[in-house]
GUGU-784972 format. One record per residue (C-alpha): x, y, z. Coordinates in steps of 0.1 Angstrom, whole numbers. Each point is the difference from the previous one (the first is absolute). Last residue first. Example, Ala and Ser with C-alpha at 12.3 -4.5 7.8 and 13.67 -1.06 7.14 Angstrom:
REM GUGU-784972
<xx:137	yy:-11	zz:71>
<xx:-14	yy:-34	zz:7>
REM end
This chain:
REM GUGU-784972
<xx:198	yy:30	zz:-91>
<xx:-6	yy:29	zz:23>
<xx:-34	yy:4	zz:11>
<xx:-13	yy:36	zz:3>
<xx:-23	yy:-2	zz:-32>
<xx:-20	yy:-26	zz:22>
<xx:-25	yy:-14	zz:-25>
<xx:16	yy:-36	zz:-2>
<xx:4	yy:1	zz:40>
<xx:-36	yy:5	zz:3>
<xx:-11	yy:-27	zz:-26>
<xx:24	yy:-25	zz:19>
<xx:-18	yy:6	zz:32>
<xx:-33	yy:-1	zz:-19>
<xx:8	yy:-36	zz:-12>
<xx:10	yy:-14	zz:33>
<xx:-33	yy:12	zz:14>
<xx:-9	yy:29	zz:23>
<xx:-6	yy:-3	zz:36>
<xx:-19	yy:27	zz:15>
<xx:15	yy:29	zz:20>
<xx:-10	yy:25	zz:24>
<xx:32	yy:11	zz:15>
<xx:15	yy:-13	zz:31>
<xx:5	yy:26	zz:27>
<xx:22	yy:31	zz:5>
<xx:35	yy:-14	zz:-3>
<xx:-7	yy:-18	zz:-30>
<xx:22	yy:-26	zz:-17>
<xx:-32	yy:-11	zz:-21>
<xx:18	yy:-32	zz:-17>
<xx:-5	yy:-22	zz:33>
<xx:-37	yy:11	zz:3>
<xx:-9	yy:-21	zz:-30>
<xx:5	yy:-29	zz:19>
<xx:32	yy:-18	zz:15>
<xx:4	yy:-32	zz:-18>
<xx:-22	yy:5	zz:-31>
<xx:11	yy:37	zz:-1>
<xx:37	yy:-8	zz:1>
<xx:-3	yy:-29	zz:-23>
<xx:-19	yy:23	zz:-27>
<xx:27	yy:26	zz:2>
<xx:26	yy:-25	zz:-5>
<xx:-18	yy:-15	zz:-30>
<xx:-7	yy:35	zz:-16>
<xx:39	yy:7	zz:4>
<xx:8	yy:-33	zz:-16>
<xx:-24	yy:6	zz:-29>
<xx:17	yy:35	zz:-5>
<xx:34	yy:-18	zz:-1>
<xx:22	yy:1	zz:28>
<xx:37	yy:15	zz:-6>
<xx:-6	yy:38	zz:-1>
<xx:-5	yy:1	zz:36>
<xx:-37	yy:5	zz:4>
<xx:-13	yy:-16	zz:32>
<xx:-1	yy:22	zz:32>
<xx:-5	yy:38	zz:-6>
<xx:-11	yy:-1	zz:-37>
<xx:-20	yy:-32	zz:9>
<xx:-17	yy:17	zz:28>
<xx:-9	yy:32	zz:-20>
<xx:-13	yy:-19	zz:-29>
<xx:-22	yy:-23	zz:21>
<xx:-12	yy:29	zz:22>
<xx:-12	yy:16	zz:-32>
<xx:-17	yy:-33	zz:-11>
<xx:-17	yy:-3	zz:35>
<xx:-14	yy:35	zz:-5>
<xx:-15	yy:-11	zz:-33>
<xx:-16	yy:-31	zz:14>
<xx:-16	yy:24	zz:25>
<xx:-15	yy:18	zz:-29>
<xx:-20	yy:-32	zz:-8>
<xx:-8	yy:-24	zz:-29>
<xx:33	yy:1	zz:-19>
<xx:-8	yy:-22	zz:-29>
<xx:-1	yy:29	zz:-25>
<xx:36	yy:10	zz:-1>
<xx:-10	yy:29	zz:-23>
<xx:0	yy:29	zz:24>
<xx:32	yy:-14	zz:18>
<xx:24	yy:32	zz:-8>
<xx:30	yy:-1	zz:25>
<xx:4	yy:36	zz:8>
<xx:35	yy:14	zz:11>
<xx:-5	yy:27	zz:25>
<xx:19	yy:-18	zz:27>
<xx:-22	yy:-31	zz:-6>
<xx:-34	yy:9	zz:-15>
<xx:-22	yy:-30	zz:-5>
<xx:-28	yy:-1	zz:-27>
<xx:-36	yy:-8	zz:-13>
<xx:-15	yy:-21	zz:29>
<xx:-4	yy:32	zz:21>
<xx:30	yy:22	zz:-2>
<xx:22	yy:-15	zz:27>
<xx:27	yy:23	zz:12>
<xx:39	yy:-8	zz:12>
<xx:25	yy:23	zz:12>
<xx:33	yy:-17	zz:7>
<xx:18	yy:16	zz:31>
<xx:37	yy:-2	zz:-5>
<xx:21	yy:-26	zz:15>
<xx:21	yy:-4	zz:-30>
<xx:-10	yy:-33	zz:-11>
<xx:-32	yy:10	zz:-21>
<xx:19	yy:31	zz:-13>
<xx:28	yy:-25	zz:-13>
<xx:-23	yy:-17	zz:-25>
<xx:4	yy:-37	zz:-1>
<xx:6	yy:-18	zz:-31>
<xx:-24	yy:-21	zz:-20>
<xx:10	yy:-34	zz:-16>
<xx:-19	yy:-10	zz:-33>
<xx:5	yy:-36	zz:-12>
<xx:-33	yy:-6	zz:-18>
<xx:14	yy:-6	zz:-34>
<xx:-30	yy:-8	zz:-22>
<xx:1	yy:-36	zz:-14>
<xx:9	yy:-2	zz:-35>
<xx:-30	yy:4	zz:-26>
<xx:-18	yy:-30	zz:-15>
<xx:5	yy:0	zz:-36>
<xx:-23	yy:1	zz:-31>
<xx:-16	yy:34	zz:8>
<xx:-37	yy:5	zz:-8>
<xx:-19	yy:2	zz:-32>
<xx:-35	yy:14	zz:9>
<xx:-27	yy:-27	zz:-6>
<xx:-18	yy:1	zz:-32>
<xx:-37	yy:5	zz:4>
<xx:-24	yy:-27	zz:-10>
<xx:12	yy:-23	zz:25>
<xx:-9	yy:26	zz:28>
<xx:-36	yy:-8	zz:-5>
<xx:3	yy:-38	zz:12>
<xx:24	yy:13	zz:27>
<xx:-25	yy:25	zz:12>
<xx:-29	yy:-27	zz:-1>
<xx:21	yy:-26	zz:19>
<xx:12	yy:22	zz:25>
<xx:-35	yy:19	zz:7>
<xx:-3	yy:-9	zz:38>
<xx:-26	yy:24	zz:10>
<xx:1	yy:23	zz:33>
<xx:-31	yy:20	zz:10>
<xx:7	yy:37	zz:8>
<xx:-21	yy:12	zz:-28>
<xx:18	yy:-25	zz:-24>
<xx:36	yy:-4	zz:10>
<xx:15	yy:-24	zz:-25>
<xx:28	yy:-24	zz:12>
<xx:26	yy:-15	zz:-21>
<xx:22	yy:-27	zz:10>
<xx:33	yy:-12	zz:-13>
<xx:8	yy:33	zz:-19>
<xx:26	yy:2	zz:-27>
<xx:-24	yy:3	zz:-31>
<xx:-25	yy:22	zz:19>
<xx:25	yy:25	zz:11>
<xx:0	yy:17	zz:-34>
<xx:-36	yy:9	zz:4>
<xx:5	yy:37	zz:8>
<xx:-27	yy:24	zz:15>
<xx:-12	yy:-14	zz:33>
<xx:27	yy:-15	zz:17>
<xx:5	yy:-12	zz:37>
<xx:31	yy:-21	zz:1>
<xx:8	yy:-29	zz:26>
<xx:34	yy:-13	zz:-1>
<xx:18	yy:-30	zz:14>
<xx:37	yy:0	zz:10>
<xx:16	yy:-35	zz:1>
<xx:35	yy:13	zz:-10>
<xx:7	yy:-17	zz:-35>
<xx:-35	yy:-11	zz:-10>
<xx:-21	yy:28	zz:15>
<xx:24	yy:31	zz:-8>
<xx:6	yy:-16	zz:-34>
<xx:-37	yy:-2	zz:-9>
<xx:-2	yy:38	zz:8>
<xx:32	yy:9	zz:-17>
<xx:-14	yy:8	zz:-36>
<xx:-31	yy:15	zz:12>
<xx:20	yy:22	zz:23>
<xx:14	yy:19	zz:-29>
<xx:36	yy:-3	zz:-11>
<xx:9	yy:39	zz:-3>
<xx:31	yy:11	zz:-18>
<xx:-19	yy:3	zz:-35>
<xx:19	yy:4	zz:-30>
<xx:11	yy:-35	zz:-3>
<xx:-37	yy:-10	zz:2>
<xx:-11	yy:17	zz:-30>
<xx:-21	yy:33	zz:2>
<xx:-26	yy:-4	zz:-26>
<xx:-4	yy:-37	zz:-1>
<xx:0	yy:-1	zz:39>
<xx:-23	yy:28	zz:2>
<xx:-24	yy:-21	zz:-22>
<xx:3	yy:-29	zz:20>
<xx:-7	yy:14	zz:34>
<xx:24	yy:11	zz:26>
<xx:-11	yy:-9	zz:34>
<xx:6	yy:6	zz:36>
<xx:29	yy:25	zz:2>
<xx:-11	yy:20	zz:-26>
<xx:-34	yy:4	zz:15>
<xx:13	yy:11	zz:34>
<xx:-21	yy:-14	zz:26>
<xx:-26	yy:17	zz:23>
<xx:-31	yy:-8	zz:-21>
<xx:13	yy:-35	zz:-12>
<xx:-2	yy:-13	zz:37>
<xx:26	yy:-23	zz:12>
<xx:4	yy:-24	zz:29>
<xx:34	yy:-18	zz:1>
<xx:1	yy:-34	zz:19>
<xx:28	yy:-19	zz:20>
<xx:19	yy:31	zz:8>
<xx:33	yy:-5	zz:18>
<xx:11	yy:35	zz:7>
<xx:28	yy:-2	zz:-27>
<xx:-29	yy:-10	zz:-26>
<xx:-20	yy:28	zz:11>
<xx:30	yy:21	zz:-7>
<xx:3	yy:-14	zz:-35>
<xx:-38	yy:8	zz:-8>
<xx:2	yy:35	zz:16>
<xx:31	yy:9	zz:-22>
<xx:-17	yy:-10	zz:-32>
<xx:-31	yy:22	zz:13>
<xx:23	yy:29	zz:6>
<xx:18	yy:-5	zz:-32>
<xx:-35	yy:0	zz:-21>
<xx:-15	yy:29	zz:17>
<xx:31	yy:22	zz:0>
<xx:23	yy:1	zz:28>
<xx:13	yy:34	zz:15>
<xx:31	yy:-2	zz:22>
<xx:14	yy:-28	zz:-20>
<xx:22	yy:-31	zz:5>
<xx:5	yy:-32	zz:-20>
<xx:26	yy:-25	zz:9>
<xx:-7	yy:-26	zz:-26>
<xx:-17	yy:26	zz:-22>
<xx:31	yy:18	zz:-8>
<xx:-3	yy:33	zz:-18>
<xx:9	yy:-1	zz:-36>
<xx:-20	yy:32	zz:-9>
<xx:-21	yy:-19	zz:-26>
<xx:-7	yy:-27	zz:27>
<xx:11	yy:-35	zz:-11>
<xx:-21	yy:-19	zz:27>
<xx:-34	yy:3	zz:21>
<xx:-21	yy:-30	zz:12>
<xx:22	yy:-26	zz:13>
<xx:27	yy:27	zz:1>
<xx:-17	yy:18	zz:31>
<xx:29	yy:-7	zz:22>
<xx:-3	yy:27	zz:29>
<xx:27	yy:22	zz:10>
<xx:-24	yy:25	zz:16>
<xx:-35	yy:11	zz:-16>
<xx:-18	yy:33	zz:11>
<xx:-35	yy:3	zz:-8>
<xx:-13	yy:27	zz:-25>
<xx:-25	yy:-21	zz:-19>
<xx:-10	yy:-31	zz:22>
<xx:-15	yy:-28	zz:-23>
<xx:-17	yy:-26	zz:20>
<xx:6	yy:-32	zz:16>
<xx:-19	yy:-13	zz:31>
<xx:20	yy:-27	zz:18>
<xx:-11	yy:-34	zz:13>
<xx:21	yy:-16	zz:29>
<xx:-29	yy:-8	zz:22>
<xx:-17	yy:-21	zz:-26>
<xx:-35	yy:14	zz:-1>
<xx:-31	yy:-7	zz:21>
<xx:-34	yy:15	zz:-3>
<xx:-18	yy:-18	zz:27>
<xx:-4	yy:29	zz:23>
<xx:-7	yy:24	zz:-28>
<xx:-35	yy:10	zz:9>
<xx:11	yy:21	zz:29>
<xx:-22	yy:-14	zz:23>
<xx:25	yy:-21	zz:21>
<xx:33	yy:17	zz:-3>
<xx:25	yy:-4	zz:-28>
<xx:32	yy:-19	zz:-4>
<xx:27	yy:14	zz:-21>
<xx:15	yy:-11	zz:-33>
<xx:-37	yy:3	zz:-13>
<xx:8	yy:37	zz:-3>
<xx:10	yy:-3	zz:-36>
<xx:-25	yy:-28	zz:-7>
<xx:-27	yy:23	zz:12>
<xx:13	yy:27	zz:-22>
<xx:1	yy:-24	zz:-31>
<xx:-37	yy:-7	zz:4>
<xx:-9	yy:33	zz:3>
<xx:21	yy:8	zz:-30>
<xx:-19	yy:-24	zz:-23>
<xx:-35	yy:9	zz:16>
<xx:-22	yy:9	zz:-30>
<xx:6	yy:38	zz:1>
<xx:17	yy:-3	zz:-36>
<xx:-7	yy:-31	zz:-18>
<xx:17	yy:-33	zz:6>
<xx:32	yy:-19	zz:5>
<xx:22	yy:-15	zz:26>
<xx:29	yy:-20	zz:-13>
<xx:16	yy:-27	zz:19>
<xx:36	yy:-12	zz:-7>
<xx:15	yy:-28	zz:21>
<xx:-11	yy:-13	zz:33>
<xx:-37	yy:-6	zz:2>
<xx:-28	yy:24	zz:14>
<xx:-22	yy:-19	zz:22>
<xx:-35	yy:14	zz:1>
<xx:-21	yy:-8	zz:28>
<xx:-16	yy:-29	zz:23>
<xx:3	yy:-3	zz:38>
<xx:-7	yy:-32	zz:20>
<xx:6	yy:3	zz:37>
<xx:0	yy:33	zz:17>
<xx:26	yy:-12	zz:27>
<xx:27	yy:-23	zz:-14>
<xx:-7	yy:10	zz:-37>
<xx:-10	yy:-26	zz:-26>
<xx:6	yy:16	zz:-32>
<xx:-18	yy:-1	zz:-31>
<xx:11	yy:12	zz:-36>
<xx:-20	yy:19	zz:-28>
<xx:19	yy:8	zz:-32>
<xx:-21	yy:-17	zz:-25>
<xx:-31	yy:7	zz:22>
<xx:5	yy:37	zz:-1>
<xx:2	yy:14	zz:33>
<xx:-26	yy:23	zz:17>
<xx:10	yy:33	zz:17>
<xx:-28	yy:19	zz:14>
<xx:-15	yy:34	zz:-17>
<xx:2	yy:29	zz:22>
<xx:-32	yy:6	zz:23>
<xx:22	yy:21	zz:23>
<xx:36	yy:8	zz:-12>
<xx:24	yy:-16	zz:22>
<xx:22	yy:22	zz:20>
<xx:34	yy:10	zz:-16>
<xx:-11	yy:37	zz:-4>
<xx:15	yy:27	zz:-23>
<xx:-13	yy:-12	zz:-34>
<xx:-33	yy:-11	zz:17>
<xx:-18	yy:-26	zz:18>
<xx:24	yy:-27	zz:-14>
<xx:-10	yy:-27	zz:-25>
<xx:15	yy:-35	zz:9>
<xx:-29	yy:-17	zz:19>
<xx:10	yy:-35	zz:4>
<xx:-29	yy:-25	zz:-2>
<xx:20	yy:-28	zz:-19>
<xx:36	yy:0	zz:13>
<xx:28	yy:17	zz:-19>
<xx:32	yy:-20	zz:-2>
<xx:35	yy:8	zz:-11>
<xx:33	yy:-13	zz:-13>
<xx:-13	yy:-36	zz:-5>
<xx:16	yy:-34	zz:-6>
<xx:-20	yy:-16	zz:26>
<xx:30	yy:-6	zz:23>
<xx:11	yy:35	zz:-6>
<xx:-33	yy:16	zz:10>
<xx:-6	yy:-23	zz:31>
<xx:22	yy:19	zz:24>
<xx:-16	yy:31	zz:-6>
<xx:-34	yy:-17	zz:3>
<xx:9	yy:-13	zz:35>
<xx:12	yy:33	zz:12>
<xx:-32	yy:16	zz:-11>
<xx:-19	yy:-28	zz:19>
<xx:20	yy:4	zz:31>
<xx:-5	yy:39	zz:-2>
<xx:-39	yy:-7	zz:-2>
<xx:2	yy:-24	zz:32>
<xx:20	yy:26	zz:20>
<xx:-25	yy:26	zz:-10>
<xx:-29	yy:-22	zz:8>
<xx:15	yy:-11	zz:34>
<xx:1	yy:39	zz:9>
<xx:-37	yy:4	zz:-9>
<xx:-8	yy:-31	zz:20>
<xx:17	yy:14	zz:30>
<xx:-18	yy:34	zz:0>
<xx:24	yy:19	zz:24>
<xx:-4	yy:18	zz:33>
<xx:13	yy:-29	zz:20>
<xx:31	yy:-2	zz:-26>
<xx:14	yy:34	zz:11>
<xx:17	yy:21	zz:-25>
<xx:-28	yy:21	zz:-17>
<xx:-28	yy:8	zz:24>
<xx:23	yy:2	zz:33>
<xx:29	yy:17	zz:-19>
<xx:-22	yy:26	zz:-14>
<xx:-18	yy:6	zz:33>
<xx:34	yy:5	zz:17>
<xx:10	yy:25	zz:-27>
<xx:-31	yy:21	zz:6>
<xx:-3	yy:2	zz:39>
<xx:35	yy:4	zz:15>
<xx:24	yy:10	zz:-26>
<xx:-25	yy:20	zz:-20>
<xx:-17	yy:16	zz:29>
<xx:33	yy:9	zz:15>
<xx:11	yy:18	zz:-31>
<xx:-33	yy:21	zz:3>
<xx:9	yy:7	zz:35>
<xx:36	yy:10	zz:-7>
<xx:-8	yy:26	zz:-27>
<xx:34	yy:10	zz:-8>
<xx:7	yy:35	zz:-13>
<xx:8	yy:5	zz:-38>
<xx:-36	yy:13	zz:-9>
<xx:-21	yy:-22	zz:24>
<xx:16	yy:-31	zz:0>
<xx:-7	yy:-38	zz:-3>
<xx:25	yy:-27	zz:-9>
<xx:-8	yy:-14	zz:-34>
<xx:4	yy:-37	zz:1>
<xx:12	yy:-24	zz:-25>
<xx:2	yy:-39	zz:0>
<xx:19	yy:-30	zz:8>
<xx:-15	yy:-31	zz:14>
<xx:20	yy:-27	zz:14>
<xx:-16	yy:-33	zz:8>
<xx:11	yy:-28	zz:23>
<xx:-9	yy:-36	zz:-14>
<xx:31	yy:-16	zz:19>
<xx:15	yy:-19	zz:-27>
<xx:-13	yy:16	zz:-32>
<xx:9	yy:34	zz:14>
<xx:-28	yy:22	zz:-15>
<xx:7	yy:32	zz:-19>
<xx:-23	yy:29	zz:-10>
<xx:8	yy:34	zz:-16>
<xx:33	yy:-14	zz:-17>
<xx:-22	yy:-16	zz:-25>
<xx:-4	yy:-33	zz:-20>
<xx:-26	yy:6	zz:-27>
<xx:-34	yy:-12	zz:-6>
<xx:-14	yy:17	zz:-29>
<xx:-32	yy:21	zz:-1>
<xx:13	yy:31	zz:16>
<xx:14	yy:3	zz:37>
<xx:2	yy:34	zz:16>
<xx:32	yy:-2	zz:24>
<xx:-9	yy:13	zz:33>
<xx:-16	yy:34	zz:11>
<xx:-9	yy:21	zz:32>
<xx:-3	yy:36	zz:-5>
<xx:-10	yy:20	zz:30>
<xx:22	yy:30	zz:-8>
<xx:11	yy:0	zz:-37>
<xx:-2	yy:39	zz:0>
<xx:-16	yy:15	zz:28>
<xx:-18	yy:-17	zz:29>
<xx:-27	yy:-25	zz:10>
<xx:0	yy:-35	zz:11>
<xx:-30	yy:-18	zz:-17>
<xx:22	yy:6	zz:-30>
<xx:4	yy:-37	zz:-9>
<xx:-17	yy:-24	zz:21>
<xx:-23	yy:-15	zz:-26>
<xx:28	yy:0	zz:-26>
<xx:23	yy:-18	zz:26>
<xx:-26	yy:-27	zz:5>
<xx:-2	yy:-7	zz:-36>
<xx:38	yy:1	zz:-3>
<xx:3	yy:-24	zz:28>
<xx:-24	yy:-27	zz:-17>
<xx:20	yy:7	zz:-34>
<xx:33	yy:-5	zz:18>
<xx:-11	yy:-31	zz:15>
<xx:-13	yy:-14	zz:-32>
<xx:34	yy:7	zz:-17>
<xx:18	yy:-18	zz:27>
<xx:-23	yy:-29	zz:-2>
<xx:6	yy:-3	zz:-38>
<xx:38	yy:3	zz:4>
<xx:-1	yy:-25	zz:28>
<xx:-21	yy:-24	zz:-20>
<xx:26	yy:2	zz:-30>
<xx:29	yy:-4	zz:25>
<xx:-14	yy:-33	zz:18>
<xx:-10	yy:-1	zz:37>
<xx:-19	yy:33	zz:-1>
<xx:-36	yy:-5	zz:2>
<xx:5	yy:-37	zz:13>
<xx:14	yy:14	zz:31>
<xx:-31	yy:11	zz:14>
<xx:-2	yy:36	zz:12>
<xx:5	yy:7	zz:35>
<xx:9	yy:38	zz:0>
<xx:9	yy:-3	zz:36>
<xx:18	yy:-34	zz:-3>
<xx:20	yy:15	zz:-30>
<xx:13	yy:32	zz:17>
<xx:-15	yy:31	zz:-16>
<xx:24	yy:26	zz:-12>
<xx:-12	yy:34	zz:-8>
<xx:17	yy:24	zz:-25>
<xx:2	yy:38	zz:-5>
<xx:15	yy:23	zz:-26>
<xx:-8	yy:38	zz:2>
<xx:-18	yy:16	zz:-28>
<xx:16	yy:20	zz:-29>
<xx:3	yy:35	zz:8>
<xx:-29	yy:24	zz:8>
<xx:-2	yy:-6	zz:36>
<xx:37	yy:5	zz:5>
<xx:32	yy:-19	zz:0>
<xx:-16	yy:-35	zz:0>
<xx:10	yy:-23	zz:27>
<xx:16	yy:-35	zz:-9>
<xx:-2	yy:-34	zz:16>
<xx:-27	yy:5	zz:26>
<xx:-4	yy:-36	zz:10>
<xx:-31	yy:-13	zz:19>
<xx:2	yy:-33	zz:16>
<xx:-32	yy:-21	zz:2>
<xx:-29	yy:-13	zz:21>
<xx:3	yy:20	zz:33>
<xx:22	yy:27	zz:-15>
<xx:38	yy:0	zz:3>
<xx:17	yy:31	zz:-15>
<xx:30	yy:-1	zz:-25>
<xx:18	yy:33	zz:-10>
<xx:-2	yy:35	zz:-15>
<xx:-23	yy:21	zz:24>
<xx:26	yy:28	zz:5>
<xx:-2	yy:8	zz:-38>
<xx:-33	yy:15	zz:8>
<xx:20	yy:30	zz:14>
<xx:6	yy:12	zz:-35>
<xx:-36	yy:11	zz:-1>
<xx:4	yy:29	zz:23>
<xx:-17	yy:-5	zz:35>
<xx:-36	yy:0	zz:7>
<xx:1	yy:-34	zz:13>
<xx:35	yy:-15	zz:6>
<xx:-6	yy:-10	zz:36>
<xx:-33	yy:-15	zz:-6>
<xx:12	yy:-21	zz:-30>
<xx:29	yy:-11	zz:23>
<xx:-23	yy:-12	zz:27>
<xx:-21	yy:-20	zz:-25>
<xx:32	yy:-15	zz:-16>
<xx:12	yy:-10	zz:36>
<xx:-36	yy:-13	zz:8>
<xx:5	yy:-24	zz:-30>
<xx:31	yy:-15	zz:15>
<xx:36	yy:5	zz:-11>
<xx:24	yy:-26	zz:-15>
REM end
């Protein structure tokens, strides 16, 4: 390992040389409080920034062990350190001048959710910290500006490390509050099943967001207050007594007029699979971690999926037990999404009428009289919703604003009235008696065949370079094959999408063999990540990519939408 003085001398030596000379600084350098590693150097000042990292020994960092001794605390602590380093980096960015990206200092930008990221990792035994970030190495045109680079390495970065990664510069109470919050969130998640609940929304939660493009809480938004009939009270380890609305397992219907908060509540439940930071307003909105949002997805590809639970006897004779299409309709895509959710281990389906295929959700009495059941290949979701719970233990929460058909099958009916929830189960059931229920199927369906065994593609094992690009939260391009993830709505961060791309690439190269089922493939991926971290699937020679941990359900969703997957 070289010293910081070696780096200083090297920057002076390459000053005013062509930009490629920056590659000479790759390596590790010992600074007084940390080790700086230059992992990848950008090709020119206009290219993607260089990748650097710092390693701070646990004794130097000095953070109390309680902050990271358990996995959920460690993830929350890593998240906080990333946010702190990000704030310092933002202040220091572009204080070193130059062309292109010169002077940039940036780390993963965290949203409202607490996610495990490759940006920051903490050794649970020693307490040592590794922070990975990007730097735009300074240049004038395409000529190295060594003085400005020296300013970054010896003034700006040491300040970021000092302020963000050392305990003596920290607010101990704030850090302990973060640990206490994640303990309480973990406690609620563990209590849901014992209490017969699939979700919990605390009184005082602020569910409305600032705008359609912002996940920050709305100022002066209406606070949530549970109806007495659905109120439950928890005794949390740190906060103490907390009351709120418990959504029971089974079938829950959320109704109400337009703009009264139905979809806002459902959106909070969708993202309640993640912990949220203090001040978000949804810190105590906790949903079963296996919940899956289901919707219609016109045009998506479906590969060898058994949708016979919902669709049979197609006029063209196509087999619905091994159904494939490159351009699914709304109903077939939603049927596939349900079955794929079952395969991914979903315990709760979240559905919004507005994003569903009408003919998949319901066929009313008049339509059944005009178009007889034996002429309709679709068995609507309403006919299977009870079966999903009784046979597979999968609860459902549905937002509905136009059809009252689900009143008959719902266990709980919640009306959102100007963002205030009301339990109207008894009233709605009484009114529903005057309207005949839709005639359902008489028999349960056979369990769907989930035995899909993907085969590897030769190109991934040929040694050729695999090009990969993340397109925000919407898609990944792998060797020009786009995996469309626009409608996988529980992805909270583009870095999760990047991780999904690496999951596909790693599985193609190392796991797929035509013998393992897709479930076994995902099991193996999760095992590798749990044991070695997300960095294990990166396989990068130029530094670990910026990734955030996706859930098991999103890994399945990515494979299911990958048109290049051979099944």
